C-alpha positions in Angstrom: 4.3 24.7 1.3 2.5 22.1 3.4 1.7 22.5 7.1 2.6 20.0 9.7 -1.0 19.1 10.5 -1.9 18.6 6.8 1.2 16.4 6.3 0.3 14.3 9.3 -3.3 13.9 8.0 -2.1 12.8 4.6 0.4 10.4 6.2 -2.1 8.8 8.6 -4.7 8.5 5.8 -2.3 6.7 3.5 -0.8 4.4 6.0 -3.8 3.5 8.2 -7.1 5.4 8.2 -7.7 5.1 4.4 -5.4 2.2 3.7 -6.2 1.1 0.2 -6.0 -2.6 1.0 -7.6 -2.8 4.4 -10.2 0.0 4.3 -10.9 1.0 0.7 -10.4 -2.7 -0.5 -9.0 -1.5 -3.9 -6.5 -3.3 -6.1 -7.5 -6.8 -5.0 -6.2 -8.4 -8.2 -2.4 -7.8 -7.5 -3.1 -8.0 -3.8 -4.2 -11.6 -4.1 -2.1 -12.7 -7.1 1.4 -11.6 -6.4 1.6 -11.9 -2.6 2.7 -15.5 -2.6 5.9 -14.1 -1.0 6.9 -10.9 0.6 9.5 -9.9 -2.1 6.9 -9.9 -4.9 4.5 -7.8 -2.9 7.2 -5.3 -2.0 8.6 -4.9 -5.5 5.1 -4.5 -7.1 4.3 -1.9 -4.4 7.5 0.0 -5.1 6.6 0.2 -8.8 3.1 1.4 -7.8 4.5 4.1 -5.5 6.7 5.5 -8.3 3.8 5.6 -10.7 1.4 7.1 -8.1 3.8 9.8 -6.9 4.8 11.0 -10.4 1.2 10.7 -11.8 -0.1 12.7 -8.9 2.6 15.4 -9.4 1.8 15.6 -13.2 -2.0 15.8 -12.7 -1.8 18.3 -9.9 0.5 20.5 -12.0 -1.7 20.3 -15.1 -5.1 20.1 -13.4 -6.1 23.7 -14.4 -5.2 23.0 -18.1 -7.0 19.7 -18.5 -10.7 20.1 -19.6 -13.0 18.5 -17.2 -14.8 16.5 -19.9 -11.7 14.6 -21.0 -9.9 14.4 -17.7 -10.2 10.6 -17.2 -8.7 9.7 -20.6 -5.9 12.2 -20.0 -5.2 10.7 -16.6 -5.1 7.2 -18.1 -2.6 8.4 -20.7 -0.3 10.0 -18.1 -0.5 6.8 -15.9 0.1 4.6 -19.0 3.2 6.5 -20.0 4.7 6.2 -16.5 3.8 2.5 -16.2 5.5 1.9 -19.6 8.7 3.5 -18.2 8.6 1.4 -15.0 7.8 -1.7 -17.0 10.9 -1.2 -19.2 13.1 -0.4 -16.2 12.0 -3.7 -14.5 12.6 -5.6 -17.7 16.1 -4.1 -18.1 17.3 -4.1 -14.5 15.3 -6.9 -12.8 14.5 -9.2 -15.6 14.0 -12.4 -13.5 11.6 -10.5 -11.2 10.0 -8.9 -14.2 9.2 -12.4 -15.6 7.7 -13.4 -12.2 5.5 -10.4 -11.8 4.4 -10.7 -15.5 1.3 -8.9 -16.5 0.8 -7.2 -13.1 3.2 -4.4 -13.8 1.4 -3.2 -17.0 -1.9 -3.7 -15.2 -0.9 -0.8 -12.8 -2.5 1.4 -15.6 -5.9 0.1 -14.6 -5.2 -0.2 -10.9 -8.2 1.4 -9.0 -5.8 2.7 -6.4 -3.8 4.9 -8.9 -6.8 6.2 -10.8 -8.8 6.8 -7.5 -6.0 9.0 -6.0 -5.4 10.9 -9.2 -9.1 11.7 -9.5 -10.0 12.2 -5.8 -6.9 14.0 -4.6 -4.4 15.1 -7.2 -7.1 16.7 -9.4 -8.1 18.9 -6.5 -4.9 19.7 -4.6 -1.5 21.4 -5.1 1.5 19.3 -6.4 3.4 18.9 -3.2 0.4 17.6 -1.2 -0.4 15.3 -4.2 3.1 13.8 -4.2 2.9 13.0 -0.5 -0.6 11.5 -1.0 0.7 9.2 -3.7 3.7 8.2 -1.7 1.9 7.4 1.5 -1.0 5.7 -0.2 1.6 3.5 -1.9 3.5 2.9 1.3 0.2 1.8 2.9 -0.2 -0.7 0.1 3.4 -1.7 0.5 3.3 -2.7 4.1 0.0 -4.5 3.6 1.3 -6.5 0.6 4.5 -7.2 2.4 2.8 -8.5 5.5 0.3 -10.6 3.6 3.0 -12.0 1.4 5.2 -12.8 4.4 2.4 -14.6 6.1 1.5 -16.6 3.0 5.1 -17.5 2.4 5.7 -18.5 6.0 2.6 -20.7 6.3 3.0 -22.1 2.8 6.7 -23.0 2.8 8.3 -22.0 6.1 10.5 -19.4 4.5 10.7 -15.6 4.3 12.0 -13.4 1.5 12.0 -16.1 -1.1 13.2 -14.7 -4.4 15.3 -12.0 -2.7 18.2 -13.2 -4.9 16.3 -11.7 -7.9 16.7 -8.3 -6.4 20.0 -8.6 -4.5 22.1 -11.4 -6.0 23.8 -13.5 -3.4 21.2 -13.2 -0.7 19.2 -16.2 0.3 15.8 -16.5 1.9 15.4 -17.1 5.6 14.3 -20.6 6.6 12.2 -19.9 9.7 10.5 -23.3 10.0 12.2 -26.7 9.9 13.2 -28.0 6.5 10.8 -30.9 6.7 7.8 -28.5 7.2 5.2 -29.8 4.8 3.7 -26.4 4.1 0.1 -25.3 4.1 -1.1 -25.4 0.5 -4.2 -23.3 1.3 -2.0 -20.3 2.2 -0.5 -20.2 -1.3 -3.8 -20.4 -3.1 -6.2 -17.5 -3.7 -8.7 -18.7 -1.0 -5.9 -18.6 1.5 -5.1 -15.0 0.4 -8.8 -14.1 0.9 -8.8 -15.6 4.4 -5.6 -13.9 5.5 -6.8 -10.6 4.1 -10.0 -10.9 6.1 -7.9 -11.6 9.2 -5.8 -8.5 8.6 -9.0 -6.4 8.1 -10.4 -7.8 11.4 -7.1 -7.1 13.2 -7.2 -3.5 12.0 -10.8 -3.1 13.1 -10.0 -4.6 16.5 -7.0 -2.2 17.0 -9.2 0.8 16.1 -12.1 -0.4 18.4 -9.7 -0.8 21.3 -8.2 2.6 20.7 -11.7 4.2 20.6 -12.7 2.4 23.8 -9.6 3.6 25.6 -10.1 7.1 24.4 -13.8 7.0 25.5 -12.8 5.7 28.9 -10.2 8.4 29.4 -12.8 11.1 28.5 -15.3 9.7 31.0 -12.9 9.8 33.9 -13.9 12.5 36.5 -11.8 15.6 36.5 -9.7 15.8 39.7 -10.5 18.8 41.9 -8.1 21.7 41.8 -5.6 22.0 44.6 -6.7 24.0 47.6 -4.1 26.6 46.9 -5.4 27.2 43.4 -9.0 27.7 44.8 -7.7 30.2 47.3 
């Protein structure tokens, strides 16, 4: 079983405190390459979540049986087998999206995020906690890639959810800016991705700094005196 406080800590670490994209700065290759729109970022993140959750479960369940000296090759074999399954599923069920994402689905095998969580967490914790860690670390990656992809897509073409028809046939992207919007080419290029990622990191640091300042100000407030009736 997992306690409430432990669950909250795992959740907060994955979604915010140890966010893989904004704090640990891992997996920059897919982060910058596939986030030309929100759909690509979300779908690659979902594939990564599946791999991370199942890989963490497998490693946590087998950690006492895997010799320490060969743990990394074994971890890679487990992750590679899962990525192969996900790759085949995308190819069979979402072929158009599979062609768009290209090599970045197989490259999940070498994604630093997956290997880091398997080695740092799943190799040292029980299966249930490891599954939650994989899921929330993946969700932290998902919202970051979705936000970055949405911003790049909006600035670059004025739309949102371009390519949604590859996942849900019949749906169309949202045209949020006028049709004659020329688009900002920089946003669709890797330098634009770097700039927007830097802005997201700065925004996160600003939010945390404000929260810390607010907490410090509350702690420095004088304690009101007890009511006279309590002192009597």
